[in-house]
Every structure is written in structure tokens, then in C-alpha cells.
N, CA, C, O and the ligand as a Tripos MOL2 file, in Angstrom:
@<TRIPOS>MOLECULE
protein
  237   235    60     0     0
PROTEIN
NO_CHARGES

@<TRIPOS>ATOM
      1 N          53.6540   37.5970   -4.9130 N.3       1 MET1
      2 CA         53.5370   36.2130   -5.4030 C.3       1 MET1
      3 C          54.1540   35.2610   -4.3760 C.2       1 MET1
      4 O          55.3760   35.1370   -4.2920 O.2       1 MET1
      5 N          53.3280   34.6130   -3.6220 N.am      2 ALA2
      6 CA         53.8190   33.6500   -2.6500 C.3       2 ALA2
      7 C          53.9420   32.2910   -3.3250 C.2       2 ALA2
      8 O          52.9790   31.7700   -3.8870 O.2       2 ALA2
      9 N          55.1100   31.7430   -3.2610 N.am      3 SER3
     10 CA         55.2920   30.4170   -3.8550 C.3       3 SER3
     11 C          55.3030   29.3720   -2.7510 C.2       3 SER3
     12 O          55.7650   29.6590   -1.6460 O.2       3 SER3
     13 N          54.8160   28.1850   -3.0140 N.am      4 PRO4
     14 CA         54.8330   27.1440   -1.9900 C.3       4 PRO4
     15 C          56.2500   26.7660   -1.6070 C.2       4 PRO4
     16 O          57.1650   26.8460   -2.4260 O.2       4 PRO4
     17 N          56.4290   26.3550   -0.3650 N.am      5 ALA5
     18 CA         57.7570   26.0470    0.1420 C.3       5 ALA5
     19 C          58.2250   24.6580   -0.2720 C.2       5 ALA5
     20 O          59.2880   24.2060    0.1510 O.2       5 ALA5
     21 N          57.4490   23.9970   -1.0810 N.am      6 ALA6
     22 CA         57.7530   22.6080   -1.4200 C.3       6 ALA6
     23 C          59.1140   22.4410   -2.0920 C.2       6 ALA6
     24 O          59.7580   21.4010   -1.9490 O.2       6 ALA6
     25 N          59.5530   23.4740   -2.8280 N.am      7 SER7
     26 CA         60.8140   23.3450   -3.5430 C.3       7 SER7
     27 C          62.0190   23.6860   -2.6670 C.2       7 SER7
     28 O          63.1650   23.5220   -3.0850 O.2       7 SER7
     29 N          61.7540   24.1590   -1.4540 N.am      8 GLU8
     30 CA         62.8410   24.5210   -0.5570 C.3       8 GLU8
     31 C          63.5150   23.2650   -0.0220 C.2       8 GLU8
     32 O          62.8500   22.2780    0.2940 O.2       8 GLU8
     33 N          64.8390   23.3110    0.0770 N.am      9 THR9
     34 CA         65.5450   22.1550    0.6340 C.3       9 THR9
     35 C          65.4180   22.1610    2.1560 C.2       9 THR9
     36 O          65.2290   23.2210    2.7530 O.2       9 THR9
     37 N          65.5190   20.9950    2.7920 N.am     10 PRO10
     38 CA         65.4560   20.9600    4.2580 C.3      10 PRO10
     39 C          66.5210   21.8430    4.8940 C.2      10 PRO10
     40 O          66.2680   22.5070    5.8990 O.2      10 PRO10
     41 N          67.7050   21.8480    4.3100 N.am     11 TYR11
     42 CA         68.7720   22.6720    4.8690 C.3      11 TYR11
     43 C          68.4020   24.1470    4.8260 C.2      11 TYR11
     44 O          68.5630   24.8560    5.8190 O.2      11 TYR11
     45 N          67.9120   24.6110    3.6900 N.am     12 ALA12
     46 CA         67.5290   26.0140    3.5430 C.3      12 ALA12
     47 C          66.3920   26.3610    4.4990 C.2      12 ALA12
     48 O          66.3650   27.4470    5.0770 O.2      12 ALA12
     49 N          65.4620   25.4360    4.6590 N.am     13 ALA13
     50 CA         64.3400   25.6760    5.5600 C.3      13 ALA13
     51 C          64.8290   25.7810    7.0040 C.2      13 ALA13
     52 O          64.3550   26.6320    7.7570 O.2      13 ALA13
     53 N          65.7620   24.9320    7.3890 N.am     14 ALA14
     54 CA         66.2920   24.9640    8.7510 C.3      14 ALA14
     55 C          67.0040   26.2860    9.0160 C.2      14 ALA14
     56 O          66.8550   26.8650   10.0920 O.2      14 ALA14
     57 N          67.7670   26.7600    8.0540 N.am     15 VAL15
     58 CA         68.4620   28.0430    8.1930 C.3      15 VAL15
     59 C          67.4430   29.1680    8.3150 C.2      15 VAL15
     60 O          67.5740   30.0370    9.1770 O.2      15 VAL15
     61 N          66.4440   29.1530    7.4670 N.am     16 ARG16
     62 CA         65.4260   30.2000    7.4710 C.3      16 ARG16
     63 C          64.6670   30.2340    8.7930 C.2      16 ARG16
     64 O          64.3550   31.3010    9.3220 O.2      16 ARG16
     65 N          64.3780   29.0440    9.3140 N.am     17 LEU17
     66 CA         63.5760   28.9510   10.5330 C.3      17 LEU17
     67 C          64.4140   29.0600   11.8090 C.2      17 LEU17
     68 O          63.8770   29.1970   12.9080 O.2      17 LEU17
     69 N          65.7290   28.9970   11.6470 N.am     18 GLY18
     70 CA         66.5920   29.1120   12.8190 C.3      18 GLY18
     71 C          66.5730   27.8830   13.6970 C.2      18 GLY18
     72 O          66.7460   27.9950   14.9110 O.2      18 GLY18
     73 N          66.3670   26.7110   13.1200 N.am     19 CYS19
     74 CA         66.3980   25.4710   13.8930 C.3      19 CYS19
     75 C          67.2840   24.4730   13.1650 C.2      19 CYS19
     76 O          67.8100   24.7580   12.0890 O.2      19 CYS19
     77 N          67.4420   23.2880   13.7730 N.am     20 SER20
     78 CA         68.2500   22.2700   13.1140 C.3      20 SER20
     79 C          67.3660   21.3960   12.2230 C.2      20 SER20
     80 O          66.1430   21.3790   12.3630 O.2      20 SER20
     81 N          68.0020   20.6840   11.3190 N.am     21 ILE21
     82 CA         67.2490   19.8440   10.3720 C.3      21 ILE21
     83 C          66.4330   18.7830   11.1040 C.2      21 ILE21
     84 O          65.3320   18.4330   10.6790 O.2      21 ILE21
     85 N          66.9880   18.2680   12.2190 N.am     22 GLU22
     86 CA         66.2410   17.2540   12.9910 C.3      22 GLU22
     87 C          64.9670   17.8240   13.6090 C.2      22 GLU22
     88 O          64.0470   17.0740   13.9380 O.2      22 GLU22
     89 N          64.9090   19.1270   13.7660 N.am     23 GLN23
     90 CA         63.7320   19.7650   14.3730 C.3      23 GLN23
     91 C          62.6800   20.1430   13.3390 C.2      23 GLN23
     92 O          61.6050   20.6280   13.6930 O.2      23 GLN23
     93 N          62.9820   19.9260   12.0720 N.am     24 LEU24
     94 CA         62.0280   20.2730   11.0240 C.3      24 LEU24
     95 C          60.8630   19.3030   10.9900 C.2      24 LEU24
     96 O          61.0200   18.1080   11.2420 O.2      24 LEU24
     97 N          59.7020   19.8310   10.6760 N.am     25 GLY25
     98 CA         58.5390   19.0030   10.4330 C.3      25 GLY25
     99 C          57.6800   19.7240    9.4050 C.2      25 GLY25
    100 O          58.0860   20.7460    8.8510 O.2      25 GLY25
    101 N          56.5160   19.1970    9.1590 N.am     26 TYR26
    102 CA         55.6320   19.8430    8.2090 C.3      26 TYR26
    103 C          54.5320   20.5940    8.9330 C.2      26 TYR26
    104 O          53.9400   20.1020    9.8940 O.2      26 TYR26
    105 N          54.2770   21.7860    8.4490 N.am     27 CYS27
    106 CA         53.2290   22.6220    9.0160 C.3      27 CYS27
    107 C          51.8700   21.9470    8.8350 C.2      27 CYS27
    108 O          51.5580   21.4170    7.7680 O.2      27 CYS27
    109 N          51.0740   21.9800    9.8980 N.am     28 ALA28
    110 CA         49.7610   21.3320    9.8670 C.3      28 ALA28
    111 C          48.7850   22.0600    8.9440 C.2      28 ALA28
    112 O          47.7810   21.4850    8.5240 O.2      28 ALA28
    113 N          49.0770   23.3130    8.6290 N.am     29 ARG29
    114 CA         48.1420   24.1030    7.8470 C.3      29 ARG29
    115 C          48.5290   24.1560    6.3640 C.2      29 ARG29
    116 O          47.6980   23.8920    5.4950 O.2      29 ARG29
    117 N          49.7930   24.4970    6.0780 N.am     30 CYS30
    118 CA         50.1850   24.6980    4.6780 C.3      30 CYS30
    119 C          51.0870   23.5880    4.1590 C.2      30 CYS30
    120 O          51.4330   23.5840    2.9770 O.2      30 CYS30
    121 N          51.4730   22.6550    5.0040 N.am     31 GLN31
    122 CA         52.3190   21.5160    4.6350 C.3      31 GLN31
    123 C          53.7240   21.9360    4.2180 C.2      31 GLN31
    124 O          54.4760   21.1430    3.6530 O.2      31 GLN31
    125 N          54.0720   23.1880    4.5020 N.am     32 GLY32
    126 CA         55.4520   23.6230    4.2630 C.3      32 GLY32
    127 C          56.3330   23.2220    5.4400 C.2      32 GLY32
    128 O          55.8450   22.6810    6.4320 O.2      32 GLY32
    129 N          57.6170   23.4870    5.3260 N.am     33 TYR33
    130 CA         58.5040   23.1770    6.4450 C.3      33 TYR33
    131 C          58.2230   24.1190    7.6030 C.2      33 TYR33
    132 O          57.9200   25.2960    7.4090 O.2      33 TYR33
    133 N          58.3310   23.5770    8.8160 N.am     34 CYS34
    134 CA         58.2660   24.4220    9.9960 C.3      34 CYS34
    135 C          59.1810   23.8320   11.0580 C.2      34 CYS34
    136 O          59.5930   22.6760   10.9720 O.2      34 CYS34
    137 N          59.4900   24.6460   12.0600 N.am     35 HIS35
    138 CA         60.2540   24.1980   13.2170 C.3      35 HIS35
    139 C          59.2660   23.5020   14.1440 C.2      35 HIS35
    140 O          58.6280   24.1380   14.9830 O.2      35 HIS35
    141 N          59.1510   22.2000   13.9800 N.am     36 ARG36
    142 CA         58.0670   21.4730   14.6330 C.3      36 ARG36
    143 C          58.4660   20.8410   15.9570 C.2      36 ARG36
    144 O          57.6630   20.7820   16.8880 O.2      36 ARG36
    145 N          59.6890   20.3740   16.0420 N.am     37 TYR37
    146 CA         60.1090   19.6080   17.2240 C.3      37 TYR37
    147 C          61.1560   20.3560   18.0370 C.2      37 TYR37
    148 O          61.8160   21.2680   17.5400 O.2      37 TYR37
    149 N          61.2930   19.9510   19.2970 N.am     38 GLY38
    150 CA         62.3010   20.5410   20.1580 C.3      38 GLY38
    151 C          61.8590   21.8760   20.7230 C.2      38 GLY38
    152 O          60.7150   22.2970   20.5560 O.2      38 GLY38
    153 N          62.8010   22.5360   21.4020 N.am     39 GLN39
    154 CA         62.4820   23.7930   22.0650 C.3      39 GLN39
    155 C          62.0850   24.8650   21.0560 C.2      39 GLN39
    156 O          62.7730   25.0910   20.0600 O.2      39 GLN39
    157 N          60.9680   25.5150   21.3340 N.am     40 GLY40
    158 CA         60.5010   26.5820   20.4550 C.3      40 GLY40
    159 C          59.7410   26.0750   19.2520 C.2      40 GLY40
    160 O          59.3130   26.8630   18.4080 O.2      40 GLY40
    161 N          59.5690   24.7700   19.1630 N.am     41 GLY41
    162 CA         58.8800   24.2160   18.0100 C.3      41 GLY41
    163 C          57.3760   24.2440   18.1690 C.2      41 GLY41
    164 O          56.8630   24.4620   19.2660 O.2      41 GLY41
    165 N          56.6720   24.0240   17.0770 N.am     42 GLY42
    166 CA         55.2210   23.9950   17.1130 C.3      42 GLY42
    167 C          54.6950   23.4090   15.8150 C.2      42 GLY42
    168 O          55.4590   23.1990   14.8740 O.2      42 GLY42
    169 N          53.4000   23.1430   15.7560 N.am     43 PRO43
    170 CA         52.8270   22.4700   14.5920 C.3      43 PRO43
    171 C          52.6250   23.3570   13.3660 C.2      43 PRO43
    172 O          52.2300   22.8700   12.3070 O.2      43 PRO43
    173 N          52.8930   24.6520   13.5040 N.am     44 LEU44
    174 CA         52.6570   25.5600   12.3790 C.3      44 LEU44
    175 C          53.9190   26.3560   12.0480 C.2      44 LEU44
    176 O          54.7640   26.5850   12.9130 O.2      44 LEU44
    177 N          54.0340   26.7690   10.7960 N.am     45 CYS45
    178 CA         55.1410   27.6220   10.3830 C.3      45 CYS45
    179 C          54.8240   29.0730   10.7830 C.2      45 CYS45
    180 O          53.6650   29.3940   11.0500 O.2      45 CYS45
    181 N          55.8320   29.9470   10.8270 N.am     46 PRO46
    182 CA         55.5820   31.3300   11.2790 C.3      46 PRO46
    183 C          54.4500   32.0490   10.5330 C.2      46 PRO46
    184 O          53.6190   32.6770   11.1900 O.2      46 PRO46
    185 N          54.3740   31.9920    9.2050 N.am     47 PRO47
    186 CA         53.2500   32.6740    8.5350 C.3      47 PRO47
    187 C          51.8870   32.1230    8.9490 C.2      47 PRO47
    188 O          50.9160   32.8730    9.0470 O.2      47 PRO47
    189 N          51.8150   30.8310    9.1890 N.am     48 CYS48
    190 CA         50.5400   30.2410    9.5960 C.3      48 CYS48
    191 C          50.2120   30.6040   11.0390 C.2      48 CYS48
    192 O          49.0450   30.8200   11.3670 O.2      48 CYS48
    193 N          51.2230   30.6750   11.9110 N.am     49 TRP49
    194 CA         50.9810   31.1580   13.2770 C.3      49 TRP49
    195 C          50.3540   32.5410   13.2130 C.2      49 TRP49
    196 O          49.4010   32.8510   13.9290 O.2      49 TRP49
    197 N          50.9230   33.3700   12.3270 N.am     50 GLU50
    198 CA         50.4470   34.7410   12.1830 C.3      50 GLU50
    199 C          48.9670   34.7600   11.7950 C.2      50 GLU50
    200 O          48.1760   35.5160   12.3590 O.2      50 GLU50
    201 N          48.6120   33.9300   10.8420 N.am     51 ILE51
    202 CA         47.2220   33.8610   10.3780 C.3      51 ILE51
    203 C          46.3050   33.4020   11.5100 C.2      51 ILE51
    204 O          45.2270   33.9590   11.7160 O.2      51 ILE51
    205 N          46.7480   32.3830   12.2360 N.am     52 VAL52
    206 CA         45.9430   31.8530   13.3330 C.3      52 VAL52
    207 C          45.7820   32.9070   14.4260 C.2      52 VAL52
    208 O          44.6970   33.0790   14.9820 O.2      52 VAL52
    209 N          46.8820   33.6120   14.7290 N.am     53 GLU53
    210 CA         46.8260   34.6540   15.7520 C.3      53 GLU53
    211 C          45.8710   35.7690   15.3450 C.2      53 GLU53
    212 O          45.0850   36.2520   16.1600 O.2      53 GLU53
    213 N          45.9440   36.1710   14.0910 N.am     54 GLN54
    214 CA         45.0480   37.2200   13.5910 C.3      54 GLN54
    215 C          43.5950   36.7810   13.7130 C.2      54 GLN54
    216 O          42.7360   37.5600   14.1270 O.2      54 GLN54
    217 N          43.3280   35.5480   13.3560 N.am     55 ALA55
    218 CA         41.9750   35.0230   13.4220 C.3      55 ALA55
    219 C          41.4850   34.9880   14.8620 C.2      55 ALA55
    220 O          40.3250   35.2770   15.1520 O.2      55 ALA55
    221 N          42.4160   34.6200   15.7730 N.am     56 ARG56
    222 CA         42.0660   34.5250   17.1790 C.3      56 ARG56
    223 C          41.7150   35.9170   17.7390 C.2      56 ARG56
    224 O          40.7690   36.0690   18.5120 O.2      56 ARG56
    225 N          42.4950   36.9200   17.3310 N.am     57 LYS57
    226 CA         42.2550   38.2810   17.8160 C.3      57 LYS57
    227 C          40.9020   38.7880   17.3490 C.2      57 LYS57
    228 O          40.2100   39.4930   18.0830 O.2      57 LYS57
    229 N          40.5280   38.4320   16.1330 N.am     58 ARG58
    230 CA         39.2410   38.8770   15.6030 C.3      58 ARG58
    231 C          38.0810   38.1480   16.2830 C.2      58 ARG58
    232 O          36.9420   38.6150   16.2730 O.2      58 ARG58
    233 N          38.3970   36.9890   16.8740 N.am     59 GLY59
    234 CA         37.3750   36.2040   17.5450 C.3      59 GLY59
    235 C          36.5430   35.4750   16.5320 C.2      59 GLY59
    236 O          35.6180   34.7510   16.8990 O.2      59 GLY59
    237 ZN         52.2520   26.8970    7.3730 Zn       60 ZN60
@<TRIPOS>BOND
     1     1     2 1
     2     2     3 1
     3     3     4 2
     4     3     5 am
     5     5     6 1
     6     6     7 1
     7     7     8 2
     8     7     9 am
     9     9    10 1
    10    10    11 1
    11    11    12 2
    12    11    13 am
    13    13    14 1
    14    14    15 1
    15    15    16 2
    16    15    17 am
    17    17    18 1
    18    18    19 1
    19    19    20 2
    20    19    21 am
    21    21    22 1
    22    22    23 1
    23    23    24 2
    24    23    25 am
    25    25    26 1
    26    26    27 1
    27    27    28 2
    28    27    29 am
    29    29    30 1
    30    30    31 1
    31    31    32 2
    32    31    33 am
    33    33    34 1
    34    34    35 1
    35    35    36 2
    36    35    37 am
    37    37    38 1
    38    38    39 1
    39    39    40 2
    40    39    41 am
    41    41    42 1
    42    42    43 1
    43    43    44 2
    44    43    45 am
    45    45    46 1
    46    46    47 1
    47    47    48 2
    48    47    49 am
    49    49    50 1
    50    50    51 1
    51    51    52 2
    52    51    53 am
    53    53    54 1
    54    54    55 1
    55    55    56 2
    56    55    57 am
    57    57    58 1
    58    58    59 1
    59    59    60 2
    60    59    61 am
    61    61    62 1
    62    62    63 1
    63    63    64 2
    64    63    65 am
    65    65    66 1
    66    66    67 1
    67    67    68 2
    68    67    69 am
    69    69    70 1
    70    70    71 1
    71    71    72 2
    72    71    73 am
    73    73    74 1
    74    74    75 1
    75    75    76 2
    76    75    77 am
    77    77    78 1
    78    78    79 1
    79    79    80 2
    80    79    81 am
    81    81    82 1
    82    82    83 1
    83    83    84 2
    84    83    85 am
    85    85    86 1
    86    86    87 1
    87    87    88 2
    88    87    89 am
    89    89    90 1
    90    90    91 1
    91    91    92 2
    92    91    93 am
    93    93    94 1
    94    94    95 1
    95    95    96 2
    96    95    97 am
    97    97    98 1
    98    98    99 1
    99    99   100 2
   100    99   101 am
   101   101   102 1
   102   102   103 1
   103   103   104 2
   104   103   105 am
   105   105   106 1
   106   106   107 1
   107   107   108 2
   108   107   109 am
   109   109   110 1
   110   110   111 1
   111   111   112 2
   112   111   113 am
   113   113   114 1
   114   114   115 1
   115   115   116 2
   116   115   117 am
   117   117   118 1
   118   118   119 1
   119   119   120 2
   120   119   121 am
   121   121   122 1
   122   122   123 1
   123   123   124 2
   124   123   125 am
   125   125   126 1
   126   126   127 1
   127   127   128 2
   128   127   129 am
   129   129   130 1
   130   130   131 1
   131   131   132 2
   132   131   133 am
   133   133   134 1
   134   134   135 1
   135   135   136 2
   136   135   137 am
   137   137   138 1
   138   138   139 1
   139   139   140 2
   140   139   141 am
   141   141   142 1
   142   142   143 1
   143   143   144 2
   144   143   145 am
   145   145   146 1
   146   146   147 1
   147   147   148 2
   148   147   149 am
   149   149   150 1
   150   150   151 1
   151   151   152 2
   152   151   153 am
   153   153   154 1
   154   154   155 1
   155   155   156 2
   156   155   157 am
   157   157   158 1
   158   158   159 1
   159   159   160 2
   160   159   161 am
   161   161   162 1
   162   162   163 1
   163   163   164 2
   164   163   165 am
   165   165   166 1
   166   166   167 1
   167   167   168 2
   168   167   169 am
   169   169   170 1
   170   170   171 1
   171   171   172 2
   172   171   173 am
   173   173   174 1
   174   174   175 1
   175   175   176 2
   176   175   177 am
   177   177   178 1
   178   178   179 1
   179   179   180 2
   180   179   181 am
   181   181   182 1
   182   182   183 1
   183   183   184 2
   184   183   185 am
   185   185   186 1
   186   186   187 1
   187   187   188 2
   188   187   189 am
   189   189   190 1
   190   190   191 1
   191   191   192 2
   192   191   193 am
   193   193   194 1
   194   194   195 1
   195   195   196 2
   196   195   197 am
   197   197   198 1
   198   198   199 1
   199   199   200 2
   200   199   201 am
   201   201   202 1
   202   202   203 1
   203   203   204 2
   204   203   205 am
   205   205   206 1
   206   206   207 1
   207   207   208 2
   208   207   209 am
   209   209   210 1
   210   210   211 1
   211   211   212 2
   212   211   213 am
   213   213   214 1
   214   214   215 1
   215   215   216 2
   216   215   217 am
   217   217   218 1
   218   218   219 1
   219   219   220 2
   220   219   221 am
   221   221   222 1
   222   222   223 1
   223   223   224 2
   224   223   225 am
   225   225   226 1
   226   226   227 1
   227   227   228 2
   228   227   229 am
   229   229   230 1
   230   230   231 1
   231   231   232 2
   232   231   233 am
   233   233   234 1
   234   234   235 1
   235   235   236 2
@<TRIPOS>SUBSTRUCTURE
     1 MET1         2 RESIDUE 1 A MET
     2 ALA2         6 RESIDUE 1 A ALA
     3 SER3        10 RESIDUE 1 A SER
     4 PRO4        14 RESIDUE 1 A PRO
     5 ALA5        18 RESIDUE 1 A ALA
     6 ALA6        22 RESIDUE 1 A ALA
     7 SER7        26 RESIDUE 1 A SER
     8 GLU8        30 RESIDUE 1 A GLU
     9 THR9        34 RESIDUE 1 A THR
    10 PRO10       38 RESIDUE 1 A PRO
    11 TYR11       42 RESIDUE 1 A TYR
    12 ALA12       46 RESIDUE 1 A ALA
    13 ALA13       50 RESIDUE 1 A ALA
    14 ALA14       54 RESIDUE 1 A ALA
    15 VAL15       58 RESIDUE 1 A VAL
    16 ARG16       62 RESIDUE 1 A ARG
    17 LEU17       66 RESIDUE 1 A LEU
    18 GLY18       70 RESIDUE 1 A GLY
    19 CYS19       74 RESIDUE 1 A CYS
    20 SER20       78 RESIDUE 1 A SER
    21 ILE21       82 RESIDUE 1 A ILE
    22 GLU22       86 RESIDUE 1 A GLU
    23 GLN23       90 RESIDUE 1 A GLN
    24 LEU24       94 RESIDUE 1 A LEU
    25 GLY25       98 RESIDUE 1 A GLY
    26 TYR26      102 RESIDUE 1 A TYR
    27 CYS27      106 RESIDUE 1 A CYS
    28 ALA28      110 RESIDUE 1 A ALA
    29 ARG29      114 RESIDUE 1 A ARG
    30 CYS30      118 RESIDUE 1 A CYS
    31 GLN31      122 RESIDUE 1 A GLN
    32 GLY32      126 RESIDUE 1 A GLY
    33 TYR33      130 RESIDUE 1 A TYR
    34 CYS34      134 RESIDUE 1 A CYS
    35 HIS35      138 RESIDUE 1 A HIS
    36 ARG36      142 RESIDUE 1 A ARG
    37 TYR37      146 RESIDUE 1 A TYR
    38 GLY38      150 RESIDUE 1 A GLY
    39 GLN39      154 RESIDUE 1 A GLN
    40 GLY40      158 RESIDUE 1 A GLY
    41 GLY41      162 RESIDUE 1 A GLY
    42 GLY42      166 RESIDUE 1 A GLY
    43 PRO43      170 RESIDUE 1 A PRO
    44 LEU44      174 RESIDUE 1 A LEU
    45 CYS45      178 RESIDUE 1 A CYS
    46 PRO46      182 RESIDUE 1 A PRO
    47 PRO47      186 RESIDUE 1 A PRO
    48 CYS48      190 RESIDUE 1 A CYS
    49 TRP49      194 RESIDUE 1 A TRP
    50 GLU50      198 RESIDUE 1 A GLU
    51 ILE51      202 RESIDUE 1 A ILE
    52 VAL52      206 RESIDUE 1 A VAL
    53 GLU53      210 RESIDUE 1 A GLU
    54 GLN54      214 RESIDUE 1 A GLN
    55 ALA55      218 RESIDUE 1 A ALA
    56 ARG56      222 RESIDUE 1 A ARG
    57 LYS57      226 RESIDUE 1 A LYS
    58 ARG58      230 RESIDUE 1 A ARG
    59 GLY59      234 RESIDUE 1 A GLY
    60 ZN60       237 GROUP 0 **** ****
């Protein structure tokens, strides 16, 4: 049962993602929190990166 990350606090999301609160942004795919800004950041959260990578491998 995957629950949406909407109820997660920014602090909890930052801890989970291993970044600071200022580096948090919203994932372009699922609108959950992701490490969006700064070093190591990107527009997608880790689960969405995984999905995109899988899709890319399948071509
Ligand atoms: Zn996502």
C-alpha cells in the first residue's frame, strides 16, 4: 500500500532524502517531495527516477 507523500512534513522529507529543507522541491511526476535543488538534486523523487530509468531501459 503506497500512500502519497502529501502528509509528510518537509523536515521528514528532507531527512528521508538526505538533503536540506532549502533543497526540497516537488517531484515533476508524482508531486511528492524530492531533492530538487543544489548538488545531487533533480526534478524527480527517487521512486520516480527508478520508474523513468526502467522505462528508458525497456526503450
Ligand atoms: Zn515522484
